[in-house]
N, C-alpha and C positions, 0 to 999 in steps of 0.2 A: 354374277351380275347379268341381268336381262333387261335390255332397253325396251321400254314401252313407248309406242307412238300414239299420241292422243290427237285425233283429227277434229278440226272445228270448221264450222261455217262462219266466216268472218263477220257476217252481218247478223248473227244470232243475238236477238235482244236480251236473251237470258244467259248469254255466254259467260258473263262475269260470275253470276251466282252458281251456274252449273260447274264452272271450273273450280271454284272454291270448294264446292261440295265434293267433287272428285278428289281434290287434294286431301281433304279431311278424311276421306275413307281410305284412300290408297297410301297416304303418308310417304310421299317420295322423299328421298334424301339428296336429290339433285334435280333441279328443274332446268330444262333446256328450251329456250323460247325462240320461235320464228320471228325474230326481229334483230336487226344489226345494231352494233354500238353507235354507228353514225345515225341511224334512224331514231334511236332513243334520244340522243343528244339534240338532234334537229327538232324533234317534236316537243321536247321539254322546253326548248328555247323559243321556237317560232310558232307553235300551235295556237296559242291564244291570239296572237297577232293575225295569223292567217284566217282563223275562224271569224274574227271580227271583220276583216276585209271581205271575206266571202259573204257573210250575212248582210253587210252593207250593200254589196253588189246585188245580192238576191232581192233585197227589199226594193232597190231601184228598178230592177227588171220586172218584178211583179207589179209595181205601180205603172210602168210603161205598158204592160200587157193587160192591165186591169184584172189581175189575179189576186186571190186571197193568199197572204203570206203563209198562214198555217197550212193551207192546202199545198203550197209549193214546198214547204219543209217536209211534208209527208211523201212527196214524190220520191220513188226509190233511187233515181239517179242523183237527186240532190242529197238525200240521206247518205248515199254511198260516198259522196265527196266529203261530207262532214266526218264520216267514219275514217276515211283515209288520212285526213290531216290531223287526226287525234291519236293518242296512244291507244293501241288495240287492247281489247279486254283480255286477250291471252297474256299480255305483258302485265297489265294492271293487277289481274287476279294472282298471277304468279308472284309478283312483287309483294302483294299484301300477305300472302301465305309465307313466303320466304322470310320476310322480316319478322313475322310473328313467331315462326317456328325455328328460326336460325338455320334455314336451309340455303345452300348456295344456289344462286340463279345465274345462268349464263346466256346472254343473247348470242345466238349461233348463226344468224343469217349473214349474208355477204354484203359488206358495206359498199363495195363497188356497184352491186346491183341496186342498192338503195339510192345511191347518188344519181344513177342514170334515171331511175324511176321518178325521183323527186324533181328532177329537171323539167318533167312534163307538167308539174303542178301549176306553173305560171299560166299556161294555156287552159288548164283544167278549171281554174277558179275565175277565169275571165268572164266578163259580162256576156260576151258573144257566145261562149260555151254554155253558160247558164240558160240563156234564151233558147239555144238549140235543144238542150236537154228537156226543158219544160214543154217543148213541142212534141216530145216523144210520148208514146203510150206509157201510162203510169202503172201498168200491170207489173207485179213482182211475184214470182213464185213463193209460196209460203216456205218458211224455214224448214219445216218438217219434210217437205218434198225435196229440198236440197240435200238434207241428210239421207233421205231414202236413195237418191241418186248416187250419193257418195258411197253408200253401202253396196249398191250394185257394182260400182266401179272397183271398189276395194276387194270385196269378198267373192263376187261372181265374175270379176274381171271383164265386165262389159265395157265396151268402148263408146264414148260420146265425143264426136269431133270437136264440139265447142269447148271441151275441157282441155284441149291440147294447147300448150303455149305456142305463140306465133314465132317467137325468136328462139329457136332450139339451141343455138350455140350459147347465147347468153344464159338461158335457163340451165343448160348443162353445167356451165361454169358455176352457176349459183348452187346447184345441187352438190357439186364436188366440194366447193368451199364449205358449205354447211356441214356436210358429212365429216370433213377434216376437222372442223371446229368442234363437232360433237365428240369425235374420237379423242381429240386433245383434252377436252373437259373430262371425259371418262377416265383417261389415264391419269389426269391430275388429281381427281377427287376419289377415285376408286369406289364409287357408290354401289350399294346393293339394290336400290330401287329407283333408278333414274327414269325420268319421264321427259319426253319431248312433247311440247304442245305447239300446234300450228295448223295451218290450212290442210284440209283433208287430202288434197291432190298429192302431197308428198308421201302419203301412205299407199298410193297405188303402185302396182307394178308398171314399170316404164315400158313404153313402146319405142318411140324414137329417142327418148331421153331416159337415162338411168336415174331413177328417183332416189330420194333419201332412203326409202325402204330397201331398194335394191342394193344401194351402196353399203348400207349397214347390215344387210342380210337379216332383216327382221321378219320372223314368221307371221302369218296371218293372225294367229292367236294373240299376238302381242300388239296388234293394230286395233285401236279402239276409236269409236266415234263418240263425241261429247254428249250427244242427246241420249245415248243408251249406256254410257260407261258407268 
């Protein structure tokens, strides 16, 4: 058994199709996804309601600011919120493949981390925050450049300060829990071709934080990026 780590850029608009294509070629017999059981249940139950509320507030703010709604929806900060309150493509693609091929799928993220993060959503989708975000520069680096930076961080071990989590203690707890959940799933299913899919940061070698890659002892050759996998 050799665990493969598949790193993604969460805002990749082609992420769903790319993930399915990877699964079709690699044929994993266990998929481990960077999402928690709590986050799945919460989004399945509350995502439609939250999206509706957010879009209503966005429409109201754009009218107040005399902005075009379509332009506001294209703003990267607004698009990021819609992505966050929806089920991520990593999970949706994994679920589609797992159901079709009868492969076990295990959410391995830390539910305690998800609960703390989701508590910030009330402020995140507020009208005041929407207005603030729309006042910011709408420049967003292209996805290919984000993957290029990820490749530098993973394979060349370059350091970029902005990619370091602010709350080191909480993030270390998250990495530890995620690694323990993966180990438990590997022991339970005994797969030959297990794949973890999630954000690329977890594939880096840690500096102040021992990452999932560190904790699982995964070599660089088994760390793949979705845009080139």
